[in-house]
LUMMIDO-661623 format. One line per field, with one value per residue: residue number from 1; residue in three letters; x, y, z of N, C-alpha, C in turn. Coordinates in Angstrom, 1 decimal. Example, Ala and Ser with C-alpha at 12.3 -4.5 7.8 and 13.67 -1.06 7.14 Angstrom:
// residues 2
resi: c(1 | 2) .
resn: c(Ala | Ser) .
nX: c(13.2 | 12.8) .
nY: c(-5.7 | -2.2) .
nZ: c(7.8 | 7.1) .
caX: c(12.3 | 13.7) .
caY: c(-4.5 | -1.1) .
caZ: c(7.8 | 7.1) .
cX: c(13.2 | 12.9) .
cY: c(-3.3 | 0.0) .
cZ: c(7.8 | 7.9) .
***
This chain:
// residues 134
resi: c(1 | 2 | 3 | 4 | 5 | 6 | 7 | 8 | 9 | 10 | 11 | 12 | 13 | 14 | 15 | 16 | 17 | 18 | 19 | 20 | 21 | 22 | 23 | 24 | 25 | 26 | 27 | 28 | 29 | 30 | 31 | 32 | 33 | 34 | 35 | 36 | 37 | 38 | 39 | 40 | 41 | 42 | 43 | 44 | 45 | 46 | 47 | 48 | 49 | 50 | 51 | 52 | 53 | 54 | 55 | 56 | 57 | 58 | 59 | 60 | 61 | 62 | 63 | 64 | 65 | 66 | 67 | 68 | 69 | 70 | 71 | 72 | 73 | 74 | 75 | 76 | 77 | 78 | 79 | 80 | 81 | 82 | 83 | 84 | 85 | 86 | 87 | 88 | 89 | 90 | 91 | 92 | 93 | 94 | 95 | 96 | 97 | 98 | 99 | 100 | 101 | 102 | 103 | 104 | 105 | 106 | 107 | 108 | 109 | 110 | 111 | 112 | 113 | 114 | 115 | 116 | 117 | 118 | 119 | 120 | 121 | 122 | 123 | 124 | 125 | 126 | 127 | 128 | 129 | 130 | 131 | 132 | 133 | 134) .
resn: c(Met | Arg | Ile | Lys | Gln | Ile | Leu | Ala | Lys | Asp | Cys | Tyr | Ser | Leu | Arg | Glu | Ser | Val | Leu | Arg | Pro | Gly | Gln | Pro | Lys | Glu | Asn | Trp | Thr | Phe | Lys | Glu | Asp | Asp | Asp | Lys | Lys | Thr | Leu | His | Leu | Gly | Met | Glu | His | Asp | Gly | Glu | Ile | Ile | Ala | Ile | Val | Ser | Leu | Leu | Pro | Glu | Glu | Lys | Asp | Gly | Ser | Lys | Tyr | Arg | Leu | Arg | Gly | Met | Ala | Val | His | Glu | Glu | Phe | Arg | Gly | Gln | Gly | Ile | Gly | Gln | Gln | Leu | Leu | Val | Ala | Leu | Leu | Glu | Lys | Thr | Gly | Glu | Ser | Val | Trp | Cys | Thr | Ala | Arg | Lys | Gln | Val | Gln | Gly | Phe | Tyr | Ser | Lys | Asn | Ser | Phe | Glu | Val | Phe | Gly | Asp | Glu | Phe | Thr | Met | Asn | Asp | Met | Pro | His | Val | Phe | Met | Gln | Lys | Val) .
nX: c(14.1 | 14.2 | 13.7 | 14.6 | 16.1 | 15.6 | 16.3 | 14.5 | 14.3 | 14.5 | 11.9 | 10.4 | 9.8 | 8.0 | 6.0 | 5.1 | 4.3 | 2.5 | 0.8 | 0.2 | -0.1 | 1.0 | 0.7 | 2.0 | 5.2 | 5.1 | 2.8 | 3.5 | 5.7 | 6.8 | 6.8 | 8.1 | 9.9 | 12.7 | 13.2 | 14.9 | 13.7 | 11.9 | 11.1 | 11.9 | 11.1 | 11.8 | 11.1 | 13.2 | 13.9 | 15.8 | 17.7 | 16.0 | 13.7 | 10.6 | 8.5 | 7.2 | 7.2 | 6.5 | 7.2 | 6.2 | 6.9 | 4.2 | 1.6 | -1.7 | -4.9 | -3.8 | -1.9 | 1.5 | 2.9 | 2.7 | 1.7 | 2.6 | 2.4 | 2.5 | 3.1 | 3.0 | 4.6 | 2.9 | 3.2 | 3.9 | 1.8 | -0.6 | 0.9 | 1.6 | 3.5 | 3.0 | 1.9 | 4.1 | 5.9 | 4.5 | 4.3 | 7.1 | 7.6 | 5.9 | 7.0 | 9.3 | 8.5 | 6.9 | 5.0 | 1.7 | 0.1 | -1.1 | -3.0 | -4.0 | -6.2 | -7.0 | -10.3 | -10.6 | -8.6 | -9.0 | -9.8 | -7.4 | -5.9 | -7.6 | -7.5 | -5.0 | -5.2 | -5.9 | -8.2 | -11.0 | -11.3 | -13.2 | -14.7 | -15.5 | -13.7 | -12.9 | -10.0 | -7.7 | -9.7 | -10.6 | -12.3 | -11.4 | -10.4 | -9.7 | -7.4 | -6.3 | -3.8 | -4.6) .
nY: c(-28.3 | -24.9 | -21.3 | -18.9 | -15.9 | -15.3 | -15.1 | -13.4 | -15.0 | -17.5 | -18.0 | -18.4 | -21.0 | -22.3 | -20.3 | -20.5 | -23.2 | -23.7 | -21.4 | -20.3 | -22.3 | -23.3 | -20.8 | -17.8 | -16.3 | -13.6 | -13.5 | -14.7 | -13.3 | -10.4 | -6.8 | -5.6 | -7.4 | -7.3 | -5.0 | -3.1 | -2.9 | -5.0 | -8.1 | -11.5 | -14.6 | -18.0 | -21.4 | -23.9 | -27.3 | -30.1 | -28.9 | -27.9 | -25.4 | -25.2 | -23.7 | -20.4 | -16.8 | -13.4 | -9.9 | -6.8 | -3.3 | -1.6 | 0.5 | 0.5 | 1.4 | 2.3 | 0.4 | -0.4 | -2.4 | -5.1 | -8.4 | -11.1 | -13.8 | -16.1 | -19.5 | -23.0 | -26.0 | -28.8 | -31.3 | -30.7 | -29.4 | -28.5 | -28.8 | -26.7 | -25.1 | -22.9 | -21.1 | -20.7 | -19.4 | -17.1 | -15.9 | -15.4 | -13.6 | -11.4 | -10.7 | -9.5 | -7.2 | -5.5 | -3.8 | -2.8 | -5.1 | -6.0 | -8.0 | -9.7 | -12.3 | -15.6 | -16.7 | -19.3 | -19.7 | -17.9 | -18.4 | -19.4 | -17.0 | -15.5 | -17.0 | -16.1 | -13.6 | -11.7 | -9.5 | -9.2 | -6.6 | -4.3 | -5.3 | -8.5 | -9.9 | -10.8 | -12.5 | -13.7 | -15.6 | -16.5 | -16.2 | -13.6 | -11.8 | -8.7 | -8.5 | -7.6 | -7.4 | -7.2) .
nZ: c(-0.5 | -1.5 | -1.4 | -3.7 | -5.2 | -8.6 | -12.1 | -14.8 | -17.1 | -16.0 | -15.2 | -17.4 | -18.5 | -16.8 | -16.7 | -19.4 | -19.7 | -17.5 | -17.2 | -19.7 | -21.8 | -25.0 | -26.1 | -27.7 | -27.1 | -26.3 | -24.8 | -22.3 | -21.3 | -19.7 | -20.0 | -18.0 | -17.0 | -17.0 | -15.5 | -13.1 | -10.6 | -10.5 | -9.0 | -9.0 | -7.8 | -7.0 | -6.3 | -5.6 | -6.3 | -6.0 | -7.8 | -9.8 | -10.9 | -9.5 | -8.9 | -9.3 | -9.0 | -9.7 | -8.9 | -9.7 | -10.3 | -10.3 | -10.0 | -8.5 | -7.4 | -4.8 | -4.2 | -4.6 | -5.9 | -8.3 | -8.3 | -10.4 | -12.7 | -11.2 | -10.5 | -10.1 | -10.6 | -11.9 | -10.7 | -8.1 | -6.8 | -4.2 | -1.9 | -0.4 | -1.4 | -3.1 | -1.3 | 0.5 | -1.2 | -1.8 | 0.7 | 1.2 | -0.8 | -0.1 | 2.3 | 1.5 | 0.3 | 2.0 | 1.4 | 0.0 | -2.2 | -5.4 | -7.7 | -10.7 | -10.7 | -11.7 | -11.8 | -10.8 | -9.0 | -7.0 | -4.4 | -3.2 | -3.0 | -1.4 | 1.0 | 1.8 | 2.7 | 0.6 | -1.0 | -3.2 | -5.6 | -7.6 | -10.7 | -12.1 | -14.9 | -18.2 | -19.4 | -21.8 | -22.5 | -20.0 | -16.9 | -14.6 | -11.6 | -10.0 | -7.3 | -4.0 | -1.5 | 1.8) .
caX: c(13.5 | 14.5 | 13.3 | 15.7 | 15.8 | 16.0 | 16.2 | 13.2 | 14.4 | 14.2 | 10.4 | 9.7 | 9.3 | 6.7 | 4.9 | 4.5 | 3.7 | 1.4 | -0.1 | -0.1 | 0.4 | 0.7 | 0.6 | 3.2 | 6.1 | 4.6 | 1.8 | 4.1 | 6.8 | 6.3 | 7.7 | 8.8 | 10.7 | 14.1 | 13.3 | 15.7 | 12.8 | 11.2 | 11.7 | 11.5 | 11.4 | 11.6 | 11.3 | 14.1 | 13.9 | 16.8 | 18.3 | 15.0 | 12.7 | 9.3 | 7.4 | 7.7 | 6.3 | 7.2 | 6.7 | 6.5 | 6.5 | 3.0 | 0.6 | -3.2 | -5.7 | -3.0 | -0.9 | 2.7 | 3.4 | 1.8 | 2.1 | 2.3 | 3.1 | 2.7 | 2.9 | 3.6 | 4.6 | 1.7 | 3.6 | 4.1 | 0.7 | -1.2 | 1.9 | 1.8 | 4.6 | 2.6 | 1.8 | 5.5 | 6.5 | 3.7 | 4.7 | 8.4 | 7.5 | 5.2 | 7.9 | 10.3 | 7.9 | 6.5 | 4.0 | 0.5 | 0.3 | -2.3 | -2.8 | -5.2 | -6.3 | -8.0 | -11.4 | -10.4 | -7.6 | -9.4 | -9.8 | -6.0 | -5.5 | -8.4 | -6.9 | -3.8 | -5.6 | -6.2 | -9.6 | -11.4 | -11.8 | -13.6 | -15.6 | -14.9 | -13.5 | -12.3 | -8.7 | -7.3 | -10.8 | -10.8 | -12.7 | -10.4 | -10.8 | -8.6 | -7.3 | -5.3 | -3.4 | -5.1) .
caY: c(-27.2 | -23.6 | -20.2 | -18.0 | -14.9 | -15.9 | -14.1 | -13.5 | -16.1 | -18.7 | -18.1 | -18.6 | -22.4 | -22.5 | -19.4 | -21.0 | -24.5 | -23.7 | -20.3 | -20.0 | -23.4 | -23.2 | -19.4 | -17.1 | -15.8 | -12.3 | -13.8 | -15.1 | -12.5 | -9.1 | -5.7 | -5.2 | -8.5 | -6.9 | -3.8 | -3.3 | -3.0 | -6.3 | -9.2 | -12.8 | -15.7 | -19.4 | -22.5 | -24.9 | -28.6 | -30.9 | -28.1 | -27.5 | -24.5 | -25.9 | -22.7 | -19.0 | -15.6 | -12.1 | -8.7 | -5.7 | -2.0 | -1.2 | 1.0 | 0.4 | 1.6 | 2.5 | -0.6 | 0.0 | -3.5 | -6.1 | -9.8 | -11.6 | -15.0 | -17.2 | -20.8 | -24.2 | -27.2 | -29.6 | -32.4 | -30.2 | -28.6 | -29.0 | -29.1 | -25.5 | -24.4 | -21.6 | -20.2 | -20.4 | -18.5 | -15.9 | -15.3 | -14.9 | -12.4 | -10.4 | -10.3 | -8.7 | -5.9 | -4.6 | -2.8 | -3.4 | -5.8 | -6.3 | -9.0 | -10.2 | -13.7 | -16.4 | -17.0 | -20.7 | -19.6 | -16.8 | -19.0 | -19.4 | -15.6 | -15.1 | -17.6 | -15.4 | -12.2 | -10.9 | -9.3 | -8.8 | -5.2 | -4.1 | -6.3 | -9.7 | -9.6 | -12.0 | -12.3 | -15.0 | -16.5 | -17.0 | -15.2 | -13.1 | -10.7 | -8.0 | -8.8 | -6.8 | -7.8 | -6.2) .
caZ: c(-1.3 | -1.0 | -2.2 | -4.0 | -6.2 | -9.9 | -13.3 | -15.5 | -18.0 | -15.2 | -15.0 | -18.7 | -18.8 | -16.0 | -17.2 | -20.6 | -19.5 | -16.5 | -17.3 | -21.1 | -22.7 | -26.5 | -26.5 | -28.1 | -26.0 | -25.8 | -23.8 | -21.0 | -20.9 | -19.3 | -20.4 | -16.8 | -16.5 | -16.8 | -14.8 | -11.8 | -9.5 | -10.6 | -8.2 | -9.4 | -6.8 | -7.4 | -5.4 | -6.2 | -5.7 | -6.8 | -8.9 | -10.8 | -10.4 | -9.5 | -8.6 | -9.6 | -8.8 | -10.0 | -8.3 | -10.7 | -9.8 | -11.1 | -9.0 | -8.8 | -6.2 | -3.6 | -4.1 | -5.4 | -6.6 | -8.9 | -8.3 | -11.7 | -13.2 | -10.1 | -11.1 | -9.4 | -11.4 | -11.6 | -9.7 | -6.7 | -6.3 | -3.0 | -0.9 | 0.3 | -2.0 | -3.6 | -0.1 | 1.0 | -2.2 | -1.7 | 2.0 | 1.0 | -1.7 | 0.6 | 3.3 | 0.8 | -0.1 | 3.1 | 0.8 | -0.5 | -3.5 | -6.1 | -8.8 | -11.4 | -10.3 | -12.4 | -10.8 | -10.3 | -7.9 | -6.1 | -3.0 | -2.7 | -2.6 | -0.3 | 2.2 | 2.1 | 3.0 | -0.5 | -1.2 | -4.5 | -5.8 | -9.0 | -11.3 | -12.8 | -16.3 | -19.0 | -20.0 | -22.4 | -22.5 | -18.7 | -15.9 | -13.7 | -10.7 | -9.3 | -5.8 | -3.3 | -0.2 | 2.8) .
cX: c(13.9 | 14.0 | 14.5 | 15.3 | 16.4 | 15.9 | 14.9 | 13.2 | 14.2 | 12.7 | 9.8 | 9.1 | 8.0 | 5.6 | 4.3 | 3.7 | 2.5 | 0.4 | -0.6 | 0.3 | 0.0 | 0.6 | 2.0 | 3.9 | 5.6 | 3.5 | 2.3 | 5.4 | 6.2 | 7.3 | 8.6 | 9.8 | 12.1 | 14.3 | 14.1 | 14.9 | 11.9 | 11.9 | 11.1 | 12.0 | 11.0 | 11.8 | 12.1 | 14.0 | 14.8 | 17.4 | 17.3 | 14.1 | 11.3 | 8.1 | 8.0 | 6.7 | 7.2 | 6.5 | 7.1 | 6.1 | 5.4 | 1.9 | -0.9 | -3.9 | -4.9 | -1.9 | 0.3 | 3.2 | 2.4 | 2.4 | 1.7 | 3.0 | 3.4 | 2.2 | 3.6 | 3.5 | 3.6 | 2.1 | 3.7 | 3.0 | 0.1 | -0.3 | 2.3 | 3.0 | 4.2 | 2.5 | 3.2 | 6.1 | 5.8 | 4.2 | 6.1 | 8.4 | 6.9 | 6.2 | 9.0 | 9.8 | 7.6 | 5.5 | 2.7 | 0.7 | -1.0 | -2.0 | -4.2 | -5.2 | -7.3 | -9.0 | -11.2 | -9.4 | -7.9 | -9.4 | -8.4 | -5.6 | -6.3 | -7.9 | -5.6 | -4.0 | -5.6 | -7.7 | -9.8 | -11.8 | -12.1 | -14.4 | -14.8 | -14.8 | -12.9 | -11.0 | -8.2 | -8.4 | -11.1 | -11.3 | -11.6 | -11.1 | -9.5 | -8.6 | -6.2 | -5.1 | -3.8 | -4.4) .
cY: c(-25.9 | -22.5 | -19.3 | -17.0 | -15.5 | -14.8 | -14.4 | -14.7 | -17.4 | -19.0 | -18.6 | -20.0 | -22.7 | -21.6 | -20.0 | -22.3 | -24.5 | -22.6 | -20.1 | -21.0 | -23.1 | -21.8 | -18.8 | -16.5 | -14.5 | -12.4 | -14.2 | -14.4 | -11.1 | -8.0 | -5.3 | -6.3 | -8.1 | -5.6 | -4.0 | -3.4 | -4.2 | -7.4 | -10.5 | -13.8 | -17.0 | -20.3 | -23.6 | -26.2 | -29.5 | -30.2 | -27.6 | -26.5 | -25.1 | -24.9 | -21.3 | -18.0 | -14.4 | -10.9 | -7.6 | -4.4 | -1.4 | -0.8 | 0.8 | 0.5 | 1.6 | 1.5 | -0.2 | -1.1 | -4.5 | -7.5 | -10.4 | -13.0 | -16.0 | -18.5 | -21.9 | -25.3 | -28.2 | -30.7 | -32.0 | -29.4 | -29.3 | -29.3 | -27.8 | -24.7 | -23.0 | -20.6 | -19.8 | -19.3 | -17.1 | -15.2 | -14.7 | -13.6 | -11.2 | -9.9 | -9.4 | -7.3 | -4.9 | -3.6 | -3.6 | -3.9 | -6.1 | -7.3 | -9.1 | -11.7 | -14.4 | -16.7 | -18.4 | -20.7 | -18.5 | -17.2 | -19.0 | -18.0 | -15.2 | -15.7 | -16.9 | -13.9 | -11.2 | -10.7 | -8.8 | -7.3 | -5.1 | -5.3 | -7.4 | -9.3 | -10.8 | -11.6 | -13.6 | -16.0 | -17.1 | -15.9 | -14.9 | -12.1 | -10.0 | -8.3 | -7.9 | -7.4 | -6.8 | -6.4) .
cZ: c(-0.7 | -2.0 | -2.5 | -5.1 | -7.5 | -10.9 | -14.0 | -16.4 | -17.3 | -15.0 | -16.3 | -18.9 | -18.1 | -16.4 | -18.4 | -20.4 | -18.6 | -16.8 | -18.7 | -22.1 | -24.2 | -27.0 | -26.9 | -27.0 | -25.5 | -24.8 | -22.4 | -20.6 | -20.6 | -19.6 | -19.2 | -16.3 | -16.2 | -16.0 | -13.5 | -10.6 | -9.5 | -9.8 | -8.7 | -8.3 | -7.4 | -6.3 | -6.1 | -5.5 | -6.6 | -8.0 | -10.0 | -10.1 | -10.6 | -9.3 | -8.8 | -9.2 | -9.2 | -9.4 | -9.2 | -10.0 | -10.7 | -10.1 | -9.5 | -7.4 | -4.9 | -3.4 | -5.0 | -6.3 | -7.1 | -8.8 | -9.7 | -11.9 | -12.1 | -10.7 | -10.3 | -10.4 | -11.0 | -10.6 | -8.3 | -6.1 | -5.1 | -1.9 | -0.1 | -0.3 | -2.5 | -2.4 | 0.4 | 0.1 | -2.0 | -0.4 | 1.9 | 0.2 | -0.9 | 1.8 | 2.7 | 0.5 | 1.0 | 2.6 | 0.4 | -1.9 | -4.1 | -7.2 | -9.6 | -11.2 | -11.2 | -11.3 | -10.1 | -9.1 | -6.9 | -4.7 | -2.4 | -2.2 | -1.4 | 1.0 | 2.7 | 2.2 | 1.8 | -0.6 | -2.6 | -4.5 | -7.3 | -9.4 | -12.0 | -14.2 | -16.9 | -19.6 | -20.5 | -22.2 | -21.1 | -17.8 | -14.9 | -12.7 | -10.3 | -7.9 | -5.2 | -1.9 | 0.8 | 4.2) .
***
């Protein structure tokens, strides 16, 4: 397995199947996907992308970048792949990063030094929180 920089289009399959199953394309593509400052990373295993994350230039509460679209293929969860991908992404930025996290994965981000800021909210019928790397 190895982490590599990928194109936005390489993220689409996992974004749709893991994060927004059955939803229209506009719900799993981002307007910043093709921005020169956007970074997409993927974990490759046997020639297939099994995990993804994107880093977008979007400021909020002092953070310059937004983490979006993090997903790990169901067969590979629980093996530390998400954490490896997150560490690789954060090493590339050297900056403070924020994200919107589903409430059900808040613990993952907390274990990786993210803290909640702001109030809980609902997005796509699921509870979310804003989190920031501290």
